C-alpha positions in Angstrom: -35.0 11.3 37.9 -31.3 11.1 38.9 -31.8 7.5 40.3 -33.5 6.4 37.1 -30.6 7.8 35.0 -28.0 6.0 37.2 -30.0 2.8 36.9 -30.0 3.0 33.1 -26.3 3.8 33.0 -25.6 0.7 35.0 -27.7 -1.4 32.7 -25.9 0.0 29.6 -22.5 -0.6 31.3 -23.5 -4.2 32.1 -24.7 -4.8 28.5 -21.5 -3.3 27.1 -19.3 -5.3 29.4 -21.2 -8.6 28.6 -20.9 -7.8 24.9 -17.1 -7.2 25.2 -16.6 -10.4 27.2 -18.6 -12.3 24.5 -16.6 -10.8 21.7 -13.3 -11.7 23.4 -14.5 -15.2 24.1 -15.4 -15.7 20.4 -12.1 -14.2 19.5 -10.2 -16.7 21.7 -12.2 -19.6 20.3 -11.5 -18.4 16.7 -7.8 -18.1 17.3 -7.5 -21.7 18.4 -8.5 -22.9 14.9 -6.2 -23.0 11.9 -2.5 -23.1 11.6 -0.2 -22.9 14.6 2.3 -20.0 14.9 5.6 -20.6 13.1 9.1 -19.2 13.7 8.4 -16.2 11.4 5.5 -15.3 13.7 7.2 -15.8 17.0 10.8 -14.6 16.4 10.9 -10.8 16.4 13.8 -9.0 14.7 15.2 -5.7 16.2 14.3 -3.2 13.5 15.3 0.5 13.8 12.9 2.6 15.9 12.0 6.2 15.3 14.6 7.8 17.7 17.5 5.8 16.1 16.2 6.5 12.5 16.2 10.2 13.3 19.9 10.1 14.2 21.2 8.0 11.3 21.8 8.6 7.6 21.0 6.4 4.6 24.2 4.4 4.9 23.5 3.8 8.5 20.0 2.6 7.7 21.3 0.2 5.1 23.9 -1.2 7.6 21.2 -1.8 10.1 19.0 -3.4 7.4 21.8 -5.8 6.5 22.2 -6.8 10.1 18.5 -7.5 10.2 18.6 -9.8 7.2 21.7 -11.5 8.7 19.7 -12.2 11.8 16.7 -13.5 9.7 19.1 -16.0 8.0 20.7 -17.1 11.3 17.7 -17.2 13.6 15.0 -18.4 11.2 16.1 -19.8 7.9 19.1 -21.8 9.3 16.9 -23.2 12.1 13.8 -24.2 10.3 12.3 -27.5 11.4 12.0 -30.2 8.8 8.2 -29.6 8.5 8.8 -26.0 7.3 11.5 -26.9 4.7 8.9 -27.0 1.9 8.8 -25.3 -1.6 5.9 -23.1 -0.6 7.8 -21.4 2.3 9.7 -18.2 1.4 11.9 -18.7 4.5 13.3 -22.0 3.3 16.5 -21.4 1.3 15.8 -24.4 -0.9 12.5 -23.0 -2.1 12.1 -21.5 -5.5 10.5 -18.4 -3.9 13.3 -17.8 -1.4 14.2 -14.1 -1.9 17.8 -14.6 -1.1 18.3 -16.7 -4.2 17.0 -14.0 -6.6 19.3 -11.7 -8.6 17.7 -8.8 -6.6 16.0 -9.1 -3.2 13.4 -6.4 -3.6 12.5 -6.6 0.1 15.4 -4.3 0.7 15.8 -0.5 0.5 17.4 0.7 -2.8 18.2 3.8 -4.8 18.4 4.1 -8.6 20.0 6.9 -10.6 19.9 7.9 -14.2 23.0 7.4 -16.4 22.9 11.1 -17.3 22.5 14.3 -15.2 20.1 14.1 -12.2 17.2 16.6 -12.8 15.1 15.6 -9.8 14.4 13.0 -7.2 11.5 10.8 -6.1 10.8 9.0 -2.8 8.7 5.9 -3.0 6.8 4.5 0.0 5.3 1.0 -0.2 2.2 -0.3 1.5 1.4 -2.3 4.7 2.7 -5.9 4.7 4.4 -4.9 1.4 8.0 -4.3 0.3 9.9 -1.9 -2.0 9.1 -4.3 -4.8 5.6 -2.8 -5.3 6.8 0.5 -6.7 9.8 -0.6 -8.8 8.0 -0.1 -12.1 7.2 3.5 -11.2 10.7 4.1 -9.8 12.2 3.0 -13.1 9.9 5.3 -15.0 11.1 8.3 -13.0 14.7 7.3 -13.5 14.1 7.2 -17.3 13.2 10.8 -17.0 16.4 11.8 -15.2 15.2 11.4 -11.6 17.1 9.7 -8.8 14.8 7.2 -7.0 14.9 6.4 -3.3 12.7 3.4 -2.2 12.9 2.7 1.5 11.9 -0.6 3.2 9.7 0.8 6.0 10.4 -0.7 9.5 8.7 -4.0 10.2 8.5 -4.9 6.5 10.4 -7.2 4.1 11.7 -9.6 6.7 9.2 -11.5 9.0 5.5 -10.8 9.6 6.3 -10.6 13.3 8.1 -7.3 12.5 4.6 -5.7 12.3 3.8 -6.8 15.8 6.2 -4.3 17.4 6.4 -1.5 14.9 4.8 2.0 15.4 3.5 4.6 13.0 6.2 6.9 14.4 8.8 4.6 13.0 7.3 4.8 9.6 7.0 8.6 9.7 10.7 8.9 10.7 11.7 6.5 8.0 9.8 8.7 5.5 11.8 11.7 6.6 15.1 9.7 6.3 14.2 8.8 2.7 13.5 12.4 1.9 16.8 13.5 3.4 18.6 10.9 1.1 16.6 12.1 -1.9 17.7 15.7 -1.2 21.4 14.7 -0.9 23.3 15.9 -4.0 20.2 17.2 -5.7 20.9 20.2 -7.9 19.6 23.6 -6.5 16.0 24.1 -7.6 15.5 20.5 -8.8 12.1 19.0 -7.9 11.5 16.3 -5.4 8.4 14.1 -5.7 6.7 11.7 -3.3 5.0 8.5 -4.4 3.0 6.5 -1.9 1.0 3.2 -2.3 -1.7 2.4 0.2 -0.4 3.0 3.7 2.6 4.6 2.0 0.2 7.1 0.5 -1.0 8.1 4.0 2.6 8.5 5.1 3.4 10.7 2.1 0.5 13.0 2.9 1.5 13.1 6.6 5.0 14.2 5.5 3.6 16.9 3.2 1.5 18.4 6.0 4.4 18.1 8.5 6.6 19.9 6.0 4.1 22.8 5.8 4.5 23.3 9.6 8.3 22.6 9.8 10.4 24.9 7.6 13.4 22.6 8.0 11.7 19.8 6.1 12.0 19.9 2.3 8.7 20.3 0.5 7.8 18.0 -2.5 6.9 19.6 -5.8 4.3 16.9 -6.5 2.6 14.0 -4.7 1.5 10.7 -6.4 -0.9 8.6 -4.4 -1.9 5.0 -5.4 -4.8 3.5 -3.5 -3.9 5.7 -0.5 -5.1 4.8 3.0 -6.8 8.1 3.7 -9.6 6.2 5.5 -10.0 2.6 6.8 -13.0 0.6 7.9 -14.5 1.1 11.3 -13.4 -2.4 12.3 -9.7 -1.5 11.8 -10.2 1.4 14.3 -10.8 -1.2 17.0 -8.4 -3.8 15.8 -6.3 -3.5 19.0 -9.2 -5.0 21.0 -8.9 -8.3 19.2 -5.4 -8.7 20.5 -6.2 -8.3 24.2 -6.4 -12.1 24.8 -2.8 -12.4 23.7 -1.6 -11.1 27.1 -2.0 -14.8 28.1 0.6 -17.0 26.4 -2.0 -19.7 25.7 -3.8 -17.3 23.5 -0.8 -15.8 21.6 -2.5 -16.3 18.3 -5.0 -13.6 19.3 -2.4 -11.0 18.4 -2.8 -12.1 14.7 -5.7 -11.3 12.4 -4.5 -14.0 10.0 -2.0 -16.8 10.2 -1.4 -18.3 6.8 1.5 -19.8 4.8 4.1 -17.3 3.6 4.2 -18.1 -0.1 4.8 -14.6 -1.5 8.5 -13.6 -1.7 7.8 -9.8 -1.4 4.7 -9.5 0.8 3.5 -10.9 4.1 0.4 -13.1 4.0 0.0 -13.3 7.8 -1.2 -10.1 9.5 -0.7 -9.1 13.1 -3.3 -7.0 15.0 -0.7 -4.3 15.6 -0.2 -3.7 11.9 -3.9 -2.9 11.4 -3.9 -0.7 14.5 -0.9 1.3 13.5 -2.2 1.9 9.9 -5.5 3.0 11.4 -3.6 5.5 13.6 -1.9 6.8 10.5 -5.2 7.4 8.7 -6.9 8.9 11.7 -4.0 11.3 12.4 -3.9 12.3 8.7 -7.7 13.0 8.6 -7.5 15.2 11.7 -4.5 17.0 10.3 -6.2 17.7 7.0 -9.3 19.1 8.8 -7.1 21.4 11.0 -5.2 22.7 8.0 -8.4 23.2 6.0 -10.0 25.2 8.9 -6.9 27.3 9.2 -6.8 28.0 5.4 -3.3 26.3 5.1 -4.2 23.8 2.4 -3.5 26.4 -0.2 0.2 25.7 0.3 -0.2 22.0 -0.8 1.6 20.9 -4.0 -0.4 19.2 -6.8 -1.6 15.8 -5.8 -2.6 13.1 -8.3 -4.4 10.0 -7.0 -5.1 6.7 -8.7 -7.9 4.7 -7.2 -10.3 1.8 -8.0 -13.9 2.7 -7.3 -14.2 -0.6 -5.4 -11.6 -1.2 -2.8 -11.9 -3.8 0.0 -8.9 -2.4 1.9 -9.2 1.4 1.9 -12.2 3.8 1.7 -12.6 5.3 -1.7 -15.2 7.6 -0.2 -12.7 8.9 2.3 -10.2 9.9 -0.5 -12.9 12.1 -2.0 -14.6 13.5 1.2 -11.6 13.7 3.6 -9.0 14.9 1.1 -10.1 16.0 -2.4 -13.1 18.1 -1.5 -10.8 20.0 0.9 -8.1 20.8 -1.8 -7.6 24.2 -3.3 -7.4 24.7 -7.1 -3.7 23.8 -7.3 -3.6 21.4 -10.3 -4.6 18.2 -8.4 -6.2 15.3 -10.1 -8.2 12.2 -9.1 -8.2 9.2 -11.5 -10.8 6.6 -10.9 -11.0 3.1 -12.4 -14.5 1.9 -12.8 -15.8 -1.7 -12.6 -16.0 -3.7 -15.8 -19.5 -3.1 -17.0 -19.1 -5.5 -19.9 -18.3 -8.5 -17.6 -20.4 -11.6 -18.0 -20.7 -11.6 -14.3 -22.9 -8.5 -14.4 -26.1 -10.2 -13.0 -24.0 -11.4 -10.0 -22.6 -8.0 -9.1 -24.0 -6.4 -5.9 -26.0 -3.2 -6.4 -23.5 -1.0 -4.5 -20.6 -1.4 -6.9 -22.8 -0.8 -9.9 -23.9 2.6 -8.7 -20.8 3.7 -6.7 -19.4 5.9 -9.4 -22.6 8.0 -9.6 -22.5 8.5 -5.8 -18.8 9.1 -5.3 -18.0 12.5 -6.8 -19.5 15.8 -5.9 -21.2 17.7 -8.7 -19.0 19.6 -11.1 -17.4 22.2 -11.2 -14.8 20.9 -8.8 -11.5 22.3 -7.6 -9.6 19.3 -9.0 -9.4 17.5 -12.3 -11.2 14.2 -12.5 -10.6 11.3 -15.0 -12.7 8.2 -15.0 -11.6 5.0 -16.9 -14.8 3.1 -17.8 -16.6 1.2 -20.5 -17.8 3.3 -23.4 -21.3 2.0 -22.7 -22.7 -0.8 -20.5 -22.1 -4.1 -22.1 -19.4 -2.8 -24.4 -15.7 -3.8 -23.9 -14.3 -0.7 -25.4 -12.9 1.6 -22.7 -12.8 5.4 -22.6 -11.3 8.0 -20.3 -13.8 10.7 -19.3 -12.1 13.9 -18.1 -13.5 16.9 -16.4 -11.1 19.8 -15.9 -11.0 21.7 -12.6 -13.6 24.5 -12.6 -15.5 23.1 -15.5 -18.6 21.1 -16.1 -17.7 19.9 -19.5 -16.7 16.2 -20.0 -14.1 15.2 -22.6 -14.1 11.6 -23.7 -11.2 9.8 -25.5 -10.8 6.1 -26.2 -7.9 4.3 -24.6 -5.9 1.4 -26.0 -6.7 -1.1 -23.2 -9.6 -3.2 -22.1 -10.6 -5.3 -19.1 -9.9 -9.0 -19.5 -13.2 -10.7 -20.1 -13.0 -12.6 -16.8 -12.1 -9.6 -14.6 -15.0 -7.7 -13.1 -13.0 -4.9 -11.3 -9.5 -3.8 -10.2 -8.5 -4.4 -6.6 -6.6 -2.5 -4.0 -3.5 -4.6 -4.8 -3.5 -4.2 -8.6 -2.8 -0.6 -9.5 1.0 -0.4 -9.3 1.7 -3.5 -11.3 1.5 -3.8 -15.1 0.0 -7.0 -16.7 3.6 -8.1 -17.5 4.9 -8.1 -14.0 6.7 -11.4 -13.4 5.1 -12.0 -10.0 1.7 -10.3 -10.1 0.9 -9.9 -13.8 -1.8 -11.8 -15.6 0.5 -12.1 -18.6 3.9 -12.2 -16.9 7.1 -11.6 -18.8 10.4 -13.5 -18.2 12.4 -10.5 -17.0 12.7 -12.1 -13.6 12.0 -15.6 -12.2 10.5 -15.4 -8.7 9.5 -19.0 -8.5 5.8 -18.4 -8.9 3.4 -16.3 -11.0 0.7 -15.4 -8.6 -1.2 -13.1 -10.9 -1.5 -15.7 -13.7 -3.0 -18.4 -11.6 -6.6 -19.2 -12.7 -7.8 -21.0 -9.5 -10.2 -23.7 -10.6 -10.5 -27.0 -8.9 -11.7 -28.6 -5.7 -11.6 -26.8 -2.4 -9.1 -27.8 0.2 -6.5 -28.8 -2.4 -4.3 -25.6 -2.3 -2.4 -24.4 0.7 -3.9 -20.9 0.1 -7.4 -19.7 0.2 -9.2 -19.1 -3.1 -9.9 -15.6 -1.9 -6.2 -14.7 -1.9 -5.9 -15.7 -5.6 -9.2 -14.2 -6.9 -8.3 -10.6 -6.2 -6.9 -8.9 -9.3 -3.1 -8.3 -8.8 -2.2 -6.4 -11.9 -3.6 -3.4 -13.8 -4.7 -3.6 -17.4 -4.7 0.3 -17.4 -1.2 0.6 -16.1 0.0 2.5 -19.2 -2.9 5.0 -18.7 -1.7 5.5 -15.1 2.0 5.9 -16.0 1.0 8.3 -18.7 -0.6 10.6 -16.1 2.5 10.3 -14.0 4.6 11.2 -17.0 2.7 14.5 -17.3 4.0 15.6 -14.0 7.6 14.6 -14.8 8.1 15.9 -18.3 11.9 15.2 -18.5 14.1 13.7 -21.2 14.4 9.9 -21.0 17.7 8.3 -19.9 18.3 4.7 -18.9 18.5 3.6 -15.3 21.7 2.4 -13.5 21.9 1.3 -9.9 23.9 3.3 -7.3 23.1 1.5 -4.0 21.1 -1.2 -2.4 21.5 -4.9 -3.5 24.7 -5.4 -5.4 23.1 -6.6 -8.6 20.0 -4.3 -8.5 18.9 -3.6 -12.1 
């Protein structure tokens, strides 16, 4: 019997080894196709690491950040080969999308303060491959209510995509703590501090909250706002590091990248290194384990209220994990989950997969629940009118109210990217305003034409990049602020920050 078992184990090991070798061979073959690596993939800037961040203050972080951007200019922009000096390259200083030519370079950390008395503070944490630009609309809303806003550029972001090839999740966690320390500085006694996190920033916000429950020296937030939070990722992301193994050989350096594409977005990377996926997966896995431990110990009763905004369909994060790994564990503490349904009046209805059409019915546990739920959906299938259906915590009664917003007729759902951007956003909005000129309106492009004509994939342009229900979302955020409105004025960051 023992001999038979050993024989089977050897066979399993051989099959697993052969499968791994085949996988890596396919990976090597795949990486040799497509665009070659460019200077923004190969030159790595020396961003601050966790130990250095823990020892510095906000002013020190900004000085190091300025040195980082000086290095980017000197080592990449000023040395670009002629072939890369094209309008579609954000690193070419003659390009209309070059961030250094804008009135405000939103790739950098910044703070905003109200013109009147400070009544609270808010820390804003952007997502993976992203920049502080993504939460500027929400930052301004907080400032209008008398809050001081602190938006940090997380390590590895805002400069070169190669920055994510070396960064660690510990760097991000320590940067979160630094931003909280800055938000607490000068805050009146008893004034509230809120955390707002988008995508990977949402997971970092929750990690901080749980750490603060265990470490009395860490200030605790009064409220947490999560937007498309990365509570769970796909199974493939868990093993992303394996795809980078061939990169130990210089010939196969491209294997350390999941995507090598043109950098045409001034405030977000398009190329994506393997390490970025691996580190975000580690953040999500650590967070889920920590939530489970705290739930088993009965410590989640100490959590502040959490409000989460999430599209029911999301290609980047797991909507199911937000419900199962977080919300079903929460105590009755005033938390809320707001879900944006697919467009059930879209003319593309017959082309929709079966899963998205039934996901809402399968997503939530039966009421009563310990948290409030709100679902933004069509009043009825085939109708364009939208309603918000709310179920209070501890209740089974649904309350419906019409909302003054509808899906555009050619939009079948929101996307992971869309939620923090109003339709008027000058970069991502479908109906951009002229408040800023960033050289391109990515959200307003209706990509129709022949394949192979554009420098970008159609897939990158099809995903919805702004939220027709942004006012509904911001109204929910307002409920947790409830402060008199005052206009915003800049206090630090880019010299002309508005």
